[in-house]
N, C-alpha and C positions, 0 to 999 in steps of 0.2 A: 568482323563483318569486315566486307576490301574496302581499299581505299579508293579515292575516285576525285573526280578534280570537278562534278557536279555537283550542284548545289541538292540535297537530300530534303525536301519535307518527311516530318513528322508527325503524326496525333501525337496530341496527348492519354492518353487510359483515362478514362474517365472519372472514375475517382479524381485524380488530380487537377480534370478540367472546371471540376464541382468545386475545387479546394482554391482555384485559382480566382479564379470565378467570389467567393466569398472576400476572396482579399483583395482584387482589387476594388468592387461594386459596394463591401461595409462601407461602415465608418470603424476603426480599426484605432484606442488609443495607444497610447507610448511609442508614435514609430519611426523616431529617431532609433530605438531598435536592429533598425536594417541594417547598419552603421555594422552593433557590435562582432550583430551574425555573418555580416560580409571579413571585417578580420578576420574572425576568430574561424572561416576554412579557410583563411589566407595561411592563420599561424603555423594550421595544422597540416597546410601544404605544404610552407619551412621545415616545421617537424619530421615531415618524412624525407623530404629531401636530406634534411641533415643527418636525418638517423643511418640514411644508407650511405651516406659520403663516414661518416663514419665506424659501420661496418663493411662497408669495403676498403675502410681504409689508400682511401683516393683523396680525401681534402680538400680535391680543387671543386673549390669554389664558396667554399667554405666561409670567410668572410664575408659574402656576398650574399648573401640572406641576412631580408628585408621584405617589408611591407608601403608598399609610395603613396602617397594620393593626390591625386593629382583633380584641380578645381576647376572650371569654365563657367564663370554667371554669365556674358554676353550668350555665347550657348547649352547652357542651363545643361549642365553635366558636369557629372562625379566619376571619375575612375580611379579605383583600388583595383594595382600590380604587385605581385607576389614574386620571389623569384624562386619559391618552390617546387615540387614533383610534378606539378604539370598535371595535364589531364588526355586520357585516349579517351576516342573515338567511343570505343566500349562506357567507358566512365559517362559519357553526356548524354550518353542514351539512360545508362539504367542509373544514374547519378538525379540528374536534371530532367526526367520526362517521367517519373515515379512519386509515390508517397511512401516514406522510409519504412515510418510506425503504424500498423494497425491502427485503428482508432481513432485519428486524426480527426476525418471530417467531422464524426460523430460527434467529439467530440468537441469543436465549435462548435457546428450545426448545434449541439444540445445548448450551448452556450447563448449564441445569439439568439433563438428561440427565448429561454429567461429571462430574457432581453439584459442579462448582465454581459459587461465591457468585453469583450473581444480582443487580443490584444496582441504583438509580436514576441510575448514570450512565448506563449502558447501554442503556436509558431513554432518558434527553437527549442521548447520542448520536446516537439515531435520527432524533432530530425530532417528539418525541410526552413532551418531557416533561410535559407538564399533566397528564399520564393519574399520572404515577408517586401525585399528590394521592390517587388512592385505594389504593395501601395503608394511611394513616391516616381515610383515609373513609369509610363506607357513601351517604353522597350527597354533590353540591356541587350548590351552582343560580349559576349566571352569571347576572347584570342584566347588560345591556352596551347605549351609547345611541351611534351610529355619528353621526360629524364632520360626516358630507354634509346637508347644507336637510336634504330628504325620508324623511333616515330616521327606523324610530319602533323607541324601546325595546323591548326583548324581552328573553324569560328563559329560557334553556337550564338543563333539572335532567335529572341521572340518577343512578341508586343502582350504576352500574360492572356490574349485567349485559349484560342485551343490547338494552336501547336506552332511548333514550332524548324529552326534550319539552324543544318551541319553541312558545312563545307569545307575546303579547303582554304589557310589561309596562307601567309608571308611570316610570319614572328619567326627569328631563327635563333632566340633566349629560351632557356628552361623556362617555366612561371606560367602564368592570368594575371589575365588582366579583364577588368572587368566596368563597362560605360556602362550608366548608370541615363537613358534620356528622361532629366524629370520635370513631371508635371508640373504645370503653369503653378500652382496651390504649393509647387511642394518644392522651392524653387529658394528656399532658404539654405537647401542643405548642399547649396554648389558656395555657400559664401562661407572664409575661411576661419570666422572667429568660431560660428555656430559649427563647425565641422573638428573647429580644435576642439570646444564642450565636450562634445560628444566622447573624443578618445581617451579625453579622461578624468571622468563619466562611466565606464563603461570595458573601455579597453587596459587603462593604463598597466596594466601587470603584463600584457601580452607577451613572450621570451626571447620579440626579435624588434629591430627598432622599425618605428612607423613615422615616415617622414613626409609632412605633409609643407610643398614648397622646399626652403631649407635647411627648414629646424624636424629633428629629428621630436615627435609631439611626447611620447607614452616616456616613463622612465623601467630602466631595467633594471630591478631584483630581485631577487631568489627570497621573498619577505621570510621564507619555513627557513630561511639559513641565519637570520637577525634574532638578534638579543629578542627575549620578551619585553621586555622594559622597555626597547629600540622602536615597541611597536603602537602606535596609537592604534584606538578600537575605530577610527576613519577609516583607516590601511585594511583592518583586516575586514573589514563588512563589506568593502571595496573590494576586496583582492574575492572574498568570499563569493560576491556577483561576478565577476568578469570569469570564474569557474567554471561557474555550476548557469548561469543563465538565470537567474533567478535576481529576483526587484527583492525584492524582501530581505531585512536583514538577518542574520542568520539569529538560532533561539540560545548558541552557547557557543561554543569554540574548545578546543583540546589542543594546545603546541607541544609537546615531544622533540627536545633534544640527547640523545643515548649515545654516549659513548663507555666503551669497554671493549668486552670482546663481542658484541652487536655493537654495528657503530649504522643509526639516520637518523632521520628528518623526518618528523611530520608532522600539519597541520590542520586541525580536522574538524568539523562545522558540522549540527545540529542542524537540520534546516525548523525553519518558524513553523514552514505548515508542512502535511503530510503531499506527496508532486501527487498529481491526479493517475501516474501511469503504475503505484508503486507498487500493485497487486497484479501487474498483470507481466504475461511471458516473456516477451522484449521487452520491458525493462533493465537497460544497462548501467552495470555502479556506474558512480561518479566521482570512483577513485584514482586519483592521478599516480603513477609509478615514475619518477623518475630516478636515473641511474650517473652516479655520479652529477648530480645536475644538469643532466639531456635529458629531456621528458618520452618516454619513453610507450605508455598507451595511457589512456583517460575513465580505464576498465577494471581496473586493476581488483577483480571481486573474490579473487583467493584471498586477502591480504586483512580481511576482514569475513567475516560467518557471517550467513543469510540472512542471522535475525538484527543485525546491524545493519542491512542494507542500503540502511537509510541514512548513512552519516558517508560526508563528499571533501572532501579535502585533497590532498597533497600527501606524498613519501617518498622521499631520497634518502635514497641507501649505496654507500662505496660496496659495500659485502655481495650486489649480485652484478654479473656481468652485463654488456651494453643489450648485449641483441637478443635474452635472454623471453627466449615464449612463454604462452603461459602454459602449457604444459610441464613445461620441467621448474618453470615458479610454483607453481601446486605442490610440486614433489621438493623444493628446494629444501634443505633443514634453518639458509636463512634465511627466506620466506616463511616457512611455518615458527620459528622463532618471533619475526616483524608481529606478523598474526596477533600468533598468543599476550608480547607483550599489548599490539594495538586494542586486544578486547578486554586485557586488566588494568587497561587505563580507563577503559573508555569505560566500564562497568561499575570501576571504581568515580567517574565523574558522575555520572548519575544513581550515583549511594552517595556521592556528597549532597546535589540537590535534595535524592528527596530526606534525605537525613535534616538541610539547613533552608532547605525552603517546600513544603507542604501543594504551597498553592502555584509552586512556579513548576515543580515535581508532576503536579495531577495533571498541569495543559500537556507536559509532554507528553505522559504516559495515553493522554484523549487522541490525539498523533501518531502516535507509532509506540502503545504499549501493544497493542496484534501483531505488531510482528517479534517484539523482544516476545510476544512467549509460545512465540515457533521455537526458541530456544530451550523451551525442558525439556521439549524433545529429541531436539536435536543438538542436545552437547551436555552430557552430563555431568563433565567435568567444571562447569559453570552454574549445576542448577540450585546452585545454595545462593552462591546468588543473587540467580536472576531469581529464585524465591521471592530474595528480602525488597526485591523490584516489583513485584505483583501488586497490583492495585485492585480491589473489588469493590460495586457497590453494596452496601450489606443492610439488613434487617434493619442495625446497630441506631448507622450516619446516614443523613445525608448527602455525605461526600462520597470520594472514595477510602476504602478504607484498604490499610494493607495485613499481611500475615500477622506479622509480629503484635500488632496491635489485636485484630482479635483475638487471638493467645493470652493475653494482657488482659484483656476483661471476658475469659473464662469463667465461669465460680461454679460451684459446689460439685467441685471432681468433675467437670468435662473431661472427656479426653481425646476429642472427636473433634475436629472442623468440618461441619458442616456446611451443605453446600448445596445449591440448588439452579440445573442447565435448560434453563430454559430458550425459547426466541426473540422475546425483546424485554424493557424492563418493566414493562409496566404486564404483562402475562409471568412476570415471574411472581411479583409485588400482587396478583391477583392469586399467585395458585393455591390451590384447597391446601396443599403438601406441607407449608410452614402456619398451617393455624395453631396444631397440639403446641409447634416451637413456638410461638408467643403466643401460644396459653401461659406459659410454663419460662417465658421471658430469655429463648434460647437464640441463640444469635445465628442467623443463615446468609454467609455469599453466595448474591445471584449474580448467577456465569450469565447476560444475555449476548456476552460477545460469539459465534460460530467455532470461532480456534478453540474456544474454552471446554469444548465438547471433545477435542484432542489434546488436551493441558494438562489441565489439573486430576480430572479421573484415574493419570498413570502417574501420577507421582506418589508416593508411599509416604512421605510423610512430610514435615518442615515442626524444626522443637520438639520433636519422639512425640507428635501427634498424628496423630494419622485423621486420615478425611476419607468423607464418608455422605453420597449422596446421599437427598431427603427423602430423592422416590424410591428408595430401596423396599425389598419387601419384608428385609429381615429387620428394620427399624423396631426400636426399644425406648418408648419413651417415659415407659412404666405407667403402674394405673394413675388414674388421677384421684386421690378421697371426695371431691365431689359427684365425682361418674353414677347417677344412675341409673346405669346399664341393665337392661333385660337380663332376669334369669339366665343360667346355665341353660337350660333347657329350651328355654325360646328361642334363647341366638342358635341354637343349633337350627332350630325346627325350621327359623329363619334360615342361613344358612343352606338349608336344603335346597329351599323352595328357587335360592337365586343359583343353587350348581343345578340342580332337574333343569331350572329354566332356559338355561346357558349353551349345557352343556359341554362342549369341548370348540368351544367357541373362546374359554377365557383355562389356564390352566388351577384355579381357584379360587377360591371362594374366602376371606376371612375376616372376623375382627379389626376395623381399624380402631391403632391410637395415636393416628395424628391426627386426622377430623376433627371439628369444634362446631362450624359451622354447616360443610357439606354433608352430603347423605353419604355419597361415594366418593371412588374414586381406584384407576388402577393407576398402578406401582409395577415395576419391575422382579422377577421373581428372583429369589438368590442364584447369586453368581449371573445374574441377566447383562445383558445390553441399559446404558437409562437411554431410557424416552427417545431423547430429543441427540444423540449418538446415532440411532437406530430411527428417527427421521430422516438428517445427515444423510443415512445412507441407504437410504429410501429413493432419494432425491440424486442418489449418483448411483445410482443400479435400484427401475420401478420392478425390477420381478425380485430385490429382497422383501421376503415375506419378514421374516423375522420372529420376534417369542412372541409363544403365547403371555399373557398380562395376569398378574392376580388381581382378582375384582378387590375390593378394601371398603367393608361398608360398616357406616357409622350406626351400634348398634341405638347409640342415644339420641341418635334424629324420628322427630315427627312422623315423618313419611313410613319410616321400618316399622316403627311400632303403628299403625293405622296401617300396613300391610299385615302384619299377624296377628291383628284383632281382624282381617276381613276374612281371614281363612281360618279363624278362629268361629265365626259367626252363622249363623243357623242356612241364610240368602247364599246362593251360588255366584261368587262374584268372583270366580276361577279364570277369566276373560276379563275382568279388570286389574288383576292381581298379576296376571303374565302382560299387557299394557304395561302398566305400570312398575317391572322390572323391567321390561325392555328399555323404557321410558331414560330407568338411573343406570342401564350399560348403556346405550346413545350418547350421554348427558356427559360419563365418564372419557369413553371414546371422542367427543367434541370436544372436553378440553384439555385433550392425550393430543386433537388434530388427527386424531385419527379416524374423522368419520368420513367415512365412504361413502353414506345413503340421503344428505339434507330430509331429503325430502319427504321421506319412509317417516325418517323423526318430528317432523314440524305435522306429517300428516296425521301419527300418533296423537299426537301431543294436541290438536284439536280437539280428533274424536272423545278424549280425556276430560276436556274443557266442557266440554257439549254435554255429555253425559253429569259433569262438574257442577255447571248451572241450569239446569232441565228442574223447569219448576214443576211441586208436589201438584199431582190430579186430585 
């Protein structure tokens, strides 16, 4: 957009206006976070300036990189100024006029509607932390000059309602100055004592000096370069909150100082809770990369596999060039060795938690287990380590169980690990597929997590034990000694009735060896797709038809014996028999999650009940 001397008025986009309305007019907690967000933005601008100076080898103004905060209690203003890269007119429009991350407004409105507190941290997590300043200010004025040779000074101004204005400015030094005209109820943020405490609380580890009056408030120190025994837990937690914007202490940490052929330091953290956007495509990694102590970028996702993407922290190495690009890093042998080392050390830390504190590890797995499971298909080299970390609900345990514990509980020459994929834990525990296993005391792993359909079924073995779904047609639990099954000829007659009635809607009808209390169930044919995976495929592709199922019938069930008895009677009961078979089949479809015409199912049920309850004349 061409520069001009006139003031230009711009309207915020609709979603931005709604977000600003929420910020300005709603009650938010933790308002002091606004200063952390502004200091973080200033630090980003300074990092960009330092990076440009070092890569251009200019060195000009390198000692001048700093943040200055000025307060005026009488005028009720707070100003924060940096000598960073500055902003262009396009920057002001694109970065301050739109929401950076989709879903921001919807999430905040959802929190507000549910009565949950909405605080500035949530705004910051979605990349629009600048606007948290409107919680305390009724006007913001931003003066900036970009470091580019042909840049012109600019002024951005807004009261946080529907518009903002951009005009030419008078600033003659590279950088940005933001002045907040504070609301009456927020005048405390023009007091030096209050601001000093906020800086020390949230921004003590900023890479650049923060000046308040004549004093430098923050302590410049690379925490990851210090010896582990020199760092207090309070310092670590404070540093974690600074680099992540989180407001809770981390769940755990890993401090590495690797020397030898490969040299790097790392201070990594596992959050206490999964971030709200953990599974969203636009979520960025929170791994900061430093080269020789100089910040390079804050989303070095290539240094960790995706299944460890929840890990946050800092990696600093002397073995990568300062101006290394993401593409170069991905292919760099040094970066690959760092990635391999970090992955191994983190998996070792998780195994330590799992071994020494099962309750602690279960809390971790509740938050991040779904992400960790994806490594079972994406990283074959670490599959064995990952399998040891997997935890699942089970028919034999109230708590999550490990595969090793399952194997240790095996009895009677059992050679396979049985599992059941399901939509929910409740439906899994009520599944008819478990009846035979419960009778025989055989443990079954219950897998209600959608990601499970893509992970465990693709694993061949654990501790030389194979994995078998309890929904497979070729399952053989052996004959029950106490069974009062129909004679062979009667079984054949019963199966024939079902086959004739159901025709090509099914692949076959067989005698069930797994059912105890239920009359029938649908199972996947041999070499077929598990029903849960099939449902997932249908949800992604409505045109996916799937394979025909096998209907297993419980020949010991009274209903089956009654159907056969009706066929053998002298009275013509063909209609009732057909209705009963249809009801058995559609009942199995209902439990399988594939009943497409529930109205017909209910209507048939009513007809059968009417006949069954008719008073004899």
